Phi, psi and omega in degrees: 000135178294147179229139175238133173262133176245125183257124173262109182276000179273143177288347180265108186302328183237035182269200186302314180300316182299322178299319184290314182294323176302323178295321181289320183300323176300320177290314180306315178302314180295334180273359181075028177257128179288141178229156172218121177265120183245126181275120183247315191300336181266002183269162178270090185245120179272163181277167179292137178249015174054043184274340177077006180292340180293339178292328178261332182279334186078007175200172179293143179294335177268110188272085182225210184302326178309307183289334177290318187281329184312306176298330176292315176302318181300322186271346186285154174266343184206156179223125172252129179246115178249140178212149166282168179262124173243113176054041175077018180211161176296164178306132187294325178299314181297319179296319177295323179293317181292320177306315183281323178297312184286322182283327187275347183265125185272350182285155182288132174262005182305127174072007164286133187276134181244148175213134174256143176229132178233150175232138180212162173283314177220294187248180176084003186289312183292326177294320179293317178308316181294318180299314184291323183295335181292334174299325182282318188285344173272353187242014176070028182258119174300139182260128180276141177239179181221203181270002173197171176301146189284081184214154174230157182239141174160161179264345180216166176303320179295324175299316181299321179292351174264353183277082186302314182293323182293316180295321175299318176302317180296318182294313180296325178297316180298318176298317179294322181290320177297322179293317180299319180298318180294313182297317179295320177295324179291320181286327178297316180298333186268314187229356185081181182275163175299148173299139176245122176270138180229007190286324187274137176215101184272115177231351178051056180293344180271001175083000185265000000 
């Protein structure tokens, strides 16, 4: 059975972001996709210190939720990252978590399907959406889309539940994501994954 991990980057376990992710979970279950919702935003997560120890340890030097989620991410077929908007950007705790999760894990993330979800009262949604999507697009992860940008609006979870278009967007996003996961699995069984080239590394060390 396909599995999707959903990260709640809000410190509020049952807030706006949770309402959006919950709408997706209902569709995933109907589509036969296993889900696991992981609370990130309320945890004590420090940022990466660029020590490079993960290269030799095979995990982050800080043994916290990042290392707990890493093996689950390795086994998952998809990852949904949800965040509230803070000053036009995702929650800082979530960003610290994602920096360390993506950098410290040596396994290939190629063809795992990613989706970003943001919740806001009014503005900053598309800027936050763009930040989260970059974790996927640097990692060879196809990005699932919907019938609008993946966002909900409201000051509370009750407000979000009144956002008919936002919830519709979440449901369509989950259906599209489930379809992509199935399509990728079918093509992998038939032809394998696309070839990945790694030889070129542009750094301009001569300063020119």
